[in-house]
N, C-alpha and C positions, 0 to 999 in steps of 0.2 A: 742845735740851740734853740731855745724859745726866746721870740722878740726879733731875732736880728730880721727875719721875711717878713715884717707887716703884724709881728704877733702870733705868724702862721705855726702850728705843729709841725715839727719834721717828724714823721714816723719812721720807726725801723721797719725792713723788711718782716714782712709776714706778720707785722704787730697784732692785727686785729683778730689773727688765727689762733694766737695766743688764749687759749682757755683755760688751764689747768693752774695756773699759777694762782695763791690766794693771798690777797691782796687786801689792806686794811682800810683801804680807802674805795669809795664806790665808783668814783669818776676823777676826769682830771682836766675837764675841756671847760666849755663854758663862753658866753659869747663876749669879748668884749666890746668896749665902747670907745669911740676914736680917741678919747684921753688916754685912755688904756695901750691903747696899740701904741700910740705917739711915744708914751713914756719907754714902752718895749723897744720901739726901733731906736729911740735917742740912748738910752741907759743903760739898753740890757746887755748890750756886751761888757759892760762893767761891772753888773752888779750879780749877774744871772751866771753861773758855774757852765762849763761844757764839759759834759760827761759820756762819755761811748757809752753808746747801748748794748744791753746783751741779746734779749729776743724783741722787748716791746717797748713802747714809748714808758719812760720813768724806772725801767730797769737800770742797773750797773754790770759792765760788764765786767769778768773777773779779773782781766788785769789790769783793772783801772786802779791808780792809786793818788790819792789825795792828800798834798802837803799841805796842810794850811798854812803853816808859815811863808809859803812862796804865795798862796793866795792872797794873804794880806799884804803883803809886799815887804816881808821882812825874814827873808831867807835864813833859818837856822835862830834865829832870834825866836825863843820860847817865851810866849807872852800869854796870859790869861786869857781860856777861848769857851765863851758858853753853845754851846747846839742846841738850839731848840727845834722839837719836830711838830709837824704841822701848825706851824706858824699861823694860818689863816691869813688876815691882814695886815698881821705885822706890829698889833699894837701894842703886847708886851717886850718883844725885843726890839723894835725901832724905839723903844723908850728908854729901856735899858742901854742900848748903844749910845742913846745921845747921853746920857746920865755918867756912861763910863766908858771916857773916849781912850783910856789905853786898854780894853777889854776887845777884843775880837768877838764878832758874831755870825753865826752861821746860823740861815734859818732853810729850814727843808721841809720845803712845802710842794704837793704835788697840783693844785688847782692853780689854772693859767691865770684867771681871774685876781685869784688871790697874789699870784707872784706879780703879776700887773702893777696893782696895789703897794704892794711892799715897796719896789724896784720906784714908783712914783712919787712914794712919799719920803724915802730915803734920798732920793737926788733933791725932791725940794728941801728936806732939812739939811743939804749937802753933809749926811751922815757918808764917812769914807771906813768906819771897822766894820761893816757889815756888808755881807755874801748871801746870795740865794742857791742852794743847792735844790734842781726840779726832779727830784728823784722820788722813791720808794727809799723811807729811813730802813728798814727792816736790811735791805741791800748793802745801802752803804757804809752801815755799822758792821755787817760782816764781813766784809773785807777790803773795803774801799780807805778808811781813814786809817791812820796807824793807831798802834797801841798805845797806850796813856797819851795821847796827844788834847786833852777837854778837861779843865776844868769843873763845867758842871754840863748837864744833862735836862734839858725842860720838855717835859711831856702832860701839857694843859689842854684838860678838856677835849682829847681825843674823842673820834666819833664812837658811840659805845655799843652801836650795833645791838640794838636794844631786844632784836626777837633773839630767844634761844639757841635757837637752829645757826644762826649766823656770829654766834661766840668765838667759832673758830678763823675771824676774819679781826679781832680785837688786836690790836696791836700790842699789846702790853702782856705777854706770855715769857715762859721758862727761855726760851729761847732768844726773844729779844732781851732779857737782863744778863743772858750771857755776852752779846754782843756790846750793852752799856757798858758792863762791867771792863769789856774787853777795851774799851777806848778811851777809858777816865782815868785820871790821875789819881796817885794813890793819895788818900783825902780828897779825890772828887765828888762832887754831888748828883745823885739824879735826884730829880723836882718833880713830883707828879701831882696833879690835879682832877678832879671831877667830879661832877652834881648827880651823877648817875649810881646808885647806891650799890646795884648789882655788880660795877664793873669796879667801884672800890673795894668791895669786898674781894673781887679776882686780885685787883692789884696789889692788894696785903698780902693774899696768900701767895704772891709770886716772889714779895719782899723776903718774906718769912721763909719762904721756900730757899730762897738764893742766898739767904743768912744764916742756913744752917744745914750744909750741903753734908752728906755721912761722910767719915773718915775712913780712912784706909782703903777707899777702892780702889781710886786711880791716881795716879801723881798728881795730877791740872786740880784733884777733888779733895785733896788731902786737906785744905783750911779752905773757908768764906772766900767766896770774891765780893760779896757785898756785904757790909752791915747792916741791920734793920735800927738806929738807936730808936725811933719812937715806938716800939712793937709796946702793944700794950695800952699805948697812952690815949687818954681822955675816952676811954669805952663808953660813954654818955652821949657822946659828940651826935646831937640831932634826936634825941629819944623820945624828946615831947612831939615833933612830927611825924615820927615814923608810923607807916600806913600796913598792915598785917597783910600779906601775900604781894606788895607791892614792889615792881624791879628798880622803879624809880629811886622809890623812899623806903625802901623796907625796912625791917628789922636785922640788926647785926648777928648775924646767926654763928660767928665764932670761926676762926680759924680751922683748919684739920689738926692744928695741937690744940685745939679748945681755946685760943685766947682771942678776946674779945677788943675792939680799940685800933689801933695802929695808927693813930693820927695827929697829923705835924699841926704847928700854930699854922697860920697863912701866912705862906712866902711872902714878904715886905715886896720883896723885887715883881712884882706881878701885880701889872694895870688892870683894872676892871675891866673887862672887855664885853661884847654883847653876847656870848655864850656864857660867861660866870652869869651875866643877870638877868637872863633867862633861865637860869637853874633857879636863881632865888625867886625871881616874880612865879615860880612854877610851884614855890612851896620847898624844894627840896634842898637838901643838906649838901653845902661844898666841902669836900674832903681833902686835905692835902695829903701827902703820903712823900716823906724822905727815904732815900739809902745812901750811903756812905762806901767808896771802893776802899777796900783793905790794902795793904801795901803788900801783900800778895799779888804777881803779878799772873795775870791770866795767859797761857800757852795755850796755841790751839793743838788738839791729838792728831796725828797724821793720818790720813784719808786717803781711798782711792779716790783718781781721779776725778772719777764719773760720779764722786759722791758731793753731797752736801757741804757746808761748812762745820755743820755740828752733826 
């Protein structure tokens, strides 16, 4: 666990020998201040979840199962649950947790300094409906969380991995969309936001594809898992400031289906963070996207023991 031993990371065996796993984050360390170390030492055991590792730090053992109702101290009682992926310093999820004491909140964050800030600020504010999972979100969502356990999933301003050769590292892809659909309750909402236009277009394409799965191919693909209610909405958003050939502020090329737009109104529950402020200051357009879980539950296919989740 992070923070129990003076904020020091405890690595799984051979963690530095693992090279092949594609991660959506660059690093997970960072130098802690004395105040951050003290916060983790005093409050880390309360706020930061113990997660068995697979083969490296931030990985999740495939046999691990996380019961959110037990984590928040009300076993078997179903309450609203918001999960934020990449919470950073926790501004958005902490504000929402304080404003909604009847809603549980799980921050999924890999950066140790960010985790320390969340813990320090949560303890200072006396927030009890928040916990932190210090893990790779793609693994947590794929196997550890129960099916249909959460009301909302937030992915706000994830690392855009700006260079084209690094796009494979982006969190939002078809596999992650299936994992989000897996954990959302019927009617649950997936909220996304980014200031990087090339990533926004990719997110739009992922949601459009997830909402238009071909029928008749497989039993679990007979109906869409997610709906994309704002498909084609606000097609002219940011048109006045776009720059031809720009990856960060480019012209909407349209989806593979030929649809432009797909942008939601700004989510009012998202407080302004430094990431959003930086995008605005740089003249980039902030784009929100929304997907909604259908009432058709995702059922995983049987796979060989040695195979992955999907």
